[in-house]
MIMINU-692572 format. One record per residue: residue number from 1; z, x, y of N, C-alpha, C in turn. Coordinates in Angstrom, 1 decimal. Layout:
residues N
NUM | Z | X | Y | Z | X | Y | Z | X | Y
...
//
This chain:
residues 70
1 | 11.9 | -13.9 | -0.9 | 11.4 | -13.7 | -2.2 | 10.0 | -13.0 | -2.1
2 | 9.2 | -13.3 | -1.1 | 7.9 | -12.7 | -0.9 | 8.0 | -11.2 | -0.6
3 | 9.0 | -10.9 | 0.2 | 9.2 | -9.4 | 0.5 | 9.6 | -8.7 | -0.7
4 | 10.5 | -9.3 | -1.5 | 10.9 | -8.6 | -2.8 | 9.7 | -8.4 | -3.7
5 | 8.9 | -9.4 | -3.9 | 7.7 | -9.2 | -4.7 | 6.8 | -8.1 | -4.2
6 | 6.7 | -8.0 | -2.8 | 5.9 | -7.0 | -2.2 | 6.4 | -5.6 | -2.5
7 | 7.7 | -5.4 | -2.4 | 8.4 | -4.2 | -2.7 | 8.2 | -3.8 | -4.2
8 | 8.4 | -4.7 | -5.0 | 8.3 | -4.5 | -6.5 | 6.8 | -4.1 | -6.8
9 | 5.9 | -4.7 | -6.2 | 4.5 | -4.3 | -6.4 | 4.2 | -2.9 | -5.9
10 | 4.7 | -2.5 | -4.8 | 4.5 | -1.2 | -4.3 | 5.2 | -0.2 | -5.3
11 | 6.3 | -0.5 | -5.8 | 7.0 | 0.4 | -6.7 | 6.2 | 0.6 | -8.0
12 | 5.7 | -0.5 | -8.5 | 4.9 | -0.5 | -9.7 | 3.6 | 0.3 | -9.5
13 | 3.0 | 0.2 | -8.4 | 1.8 | 1.0 | -8.1 | 2.1 | 2.5 | -8.0
14 | 3.2 | 2.8 | -7.4 | 3.6 | 4.2 | -7.3 | 4.0 | 4.7 | -8.6
15 | 4.6 | 3.9 | -9.5 | 4.9 | 4.4 | -10.9 | 3.7 | 4.6 | -11.7
16 | 2.7 | 3.8 | -11.5 | 1.4 | 4.0 | -12.2 | 0.7 | 5.2 | -11.7
17 | 0.8 | 5.5 | -10.4 | 0.2 | 6.7 | -9.8 | 0.9 | 7.9 | -10.3
18 | 2.2 | 7.9 | -10.4 | 2.9 | 9.0 | -10.9 | 2.6 | 9.3 | -12.4
19 | 2.5 | 8.2 | -13.2 | 2.1 | 8.4 | -14.6 | 0.7 | 9.0 | -14.7
20 | -0.2 | 8.5 | -13.8 | -1.6 | 9.1 | -13.9 | -1.5 | 10.6 | -13.5
21 | -0.7 | 10.9 | -12.5 | -0.6 | 12.3 | -12.1 | 0.0 | 13.2 | -13.2
22 | 0.9 | 12.6 | -13.9 | 1.5 | 13.3 | -15.1 | 0.5 | 13.6 | -16.1
23 | -0.3 | 12.5 | -16.5 | -1.4 | 12.7 | -17.4 | -2.4 | 13.7 | -17.0
24 | -2.7 | 13.7 | -15.7 | -3.7 | 14.6 | -15.1 | -3.2 | 16.1 | -15.2
25 | -2.0 | 16.4 | -14.9 | -1.6 | 17.7 | -14.7 | -0.6 | 18.3 | -15.8
26 | 0.0 | 17.4 | -16.6 | 1.0 | 17.8 | -17.6 | 0.6 | 17.6 | -19.0
27 | -0.6 | 17.2 | -19.3 | -1.1 | 17.0 | -20.6 | -2.4 | 17.8 | -20.8
28 | -2.7 | 18.1 | -22.0 | -4.0 | 18.9 | -22.3 | -5.2 | 18.0 | -22.4
29 | -5.1 | 16.8 | -21.9 | -6.3 | 15.9 | -22.0 | -7.4 | 16.3 | -21.1
30 | -8.6 | 15.9 | -21.5 | -9.8 | 16.2 | -20.6 | -9.6 | 15.4 | -19.4
31 | -9.4 | 16.0 | -18.2 | -9.0 | 15.3 | -17.0 | -10.1 | 15.1 | -16.0
32 | -11.3 | 15.6 | -16.3 | -12.3 | 15.5 | -15.3 | -12.6 | 14.1 | -14.8
33 | -12.8 | 13.1 | -15.7 | -13.0 | 11.7 | -15.3 | -11.7 | 11.1 | -14.6
34 | -10.6 | 11.5 | -15.0 | -9.3 | 11.0 | -14.4 | -9.2 | 11.6 | -13.0
35 | -9.6 | 12.8 | -12.8 | -9.6 | 13.4 | -11.4 | -10.4 | 12.5 | -10.5
36 | -11.6 | 12.2 | -10.9 | -12.4 | 11.4 | -10.0 | -11.9 | 10.0 | -9.8
37 | -11.3 | 9.4 | -10.9 | -10.7 | 8.1 | -10.7 | -9.5 | 8.1 | -9.8
38 | -8.8 | 9.2 | -9.8 | -7.6 | 9.2 | -8.8 | -8.0 | 9.6 | -7.4
39 | -9.0 | 10.5 | -7.3 | -9.5 | 11.0 | -6.0 | -10.2 | 9.9 | -5.2
40 | -11.0 | 9.1 | -5.9 | -11.8 | 8.1 | -5.2 | -11.1 | 7.2 | -4.3
41 | -10.0 | 6.6 | -4.7 | -9.2 | 5.7 | -3.8 | -8.6 | 6.4 | -2.7
42 | -8.1 | 7.6 | -2.9 | -7.5 | 8.4 | -1.8 | -8.5 | 8.9 | -0.8
43 | -9.6 | 9.4 | -1.4 | -10.6 | 10.1 | -0.5 | -11.6 | 9.1 | 0.1
44 | -11.8 | 7.9 | -0.4 | -12.8 | 7.0 | 0.1 | -12.2 | 5.7 | 0.6
45 | -11.5 | 5.0 | -0.3 | -11.1 | 3.6 | 0.1 | -10.1 | 3.6 | 1.2
46 | -9.1 | 4.4 | 1.2 | -8.0 | 4.4 | 2.2 | -8.6 | 4.7 | 3.6
47 | -9.3 | 5.8 | 3.8 | -9.9 | 6.0 | 5.1 | -10.9 | 4.9 | 5.5
48 | -11.6 | 4.4 | 4.6 | -12.5 | 3.3 | 4.9 | -11.8 | 2.0 | 5.3
49 | -10.7 | 1.7 | 4.7 | -9.9 | 0.6 | 5.1 | -9.3 | 0.8 | 6.5
50 | -8.9 | 2.0 | 6.8 | -8.3 | 2.3 | 8.1 | -9.4 | 2.1 | 9.2
51 | -10.6 | 2.7 | 8.9 | -11.7 | 2.6 | 9.9 | -12.1 | 1.1 | 10.1
52 | -12.2 | 0.4 | 9.0 | -12.7 | -1.0 | 9.1 | -11.6 | -1.9 | 9.8
53 | -10.3 | -1.6 | 9.6 | -9.3 | -2.3 | 10.3 | -9.4 | -2.1 | 11.8
54 | -9.6 | -0.8 | 12.2 | -9.7 | -0.5 | 13.6 | -11.0 | -1.1 | 14.2
55 | -12.1 | -1.1 | 13.5 | -13.3 | -1.6 | 14.0 | -13.2 | -3.2 | 14.1
56 | -12.6 | -3.8 | 13.2 | -12.6 | -5.3 | 13.2 | -11.6 | -5.8 | 14.3
57 | -10.7 | -4.9 | 14.7 | -9.8 | -5.3 | 15.8 | -10.4 | -5.0 | 17.2
58 | -11.5 | -4.4 | 17.2 | -12.2 | -4.0 | 18.5 | -13.1 | -5.2 | 18.9
59 | -12.9 | -5.7 | 20.1 | -13.7 | -6.9 | 20.6 | -15.2 | -6.6 | 20.7
60 | -15.5 | -5.3 | 21.1 | -16.9 | -4.9 | 21.2 | -17.6 | -5.0 | 19.8
61 | -16.9 | -4.6 | 18.8 | -17.5 | -4.6 | 17.4 | -17.7 | -6.1 | 17.0
62 | -16.7 | -6.9 | 17.3 | -16.8 | -8.3 | 16.9 | -18.0 | -9.0 | 17.6
63 | -18.1 | -8.7 | 18.9 | -19.3 | -9.2 | 19.6 | -20.6 | -8.7 | 19.0
64 | -20.7 | -7.5 | 18.7 | -21.9 | -6.9 | 18.1 | -22.2 | -7.6 | 16.8
65 | -21.2 | -7.9 | 15.9 | -21.4 | -8.6 | 14.7 | -21.9 | -10.0 | 14.9
66 | -21.3 | -10.7 | 16.0 | -21.8 | -12.0 | 16.3 | -23.3 | -12.0 | 16.8
67 | -23.7 | -11.0 | 17.5 | -25.1 | -10.9 | 17.9 | -26.0 | -10.7 | 16.7
68 | -25.5 | -9.9 | 15.7 | -26.4 | -9.7 | 14.6 | -26.6 | -11.0 | 13.8
69 | -25.6 | -11.9 | 13.7 | -25.7 | -13.1 | 13.0 | -26.7 | -14.1 | 13.6
70 | -26.9 | -14.0 | 14.9 | -27.7 | -15.0 | 15.6 | -29.2 | -14.7 | 15.5
//
């Protein structure tokens, strides 16, 4: 059941993203704010998450964080 909910959530997120892209490129709406709202997660949050995941799995980084807390 948990896997099914995860798959449904991904599909819903993808559908929302597709709808946002349709609004961005297929309607005459003022799209400048929408462009930034769509670009920020792709351009900033995803690479940041990948970098933080790699950093947090590195034992040297974890030791460095422990030293900072002391």
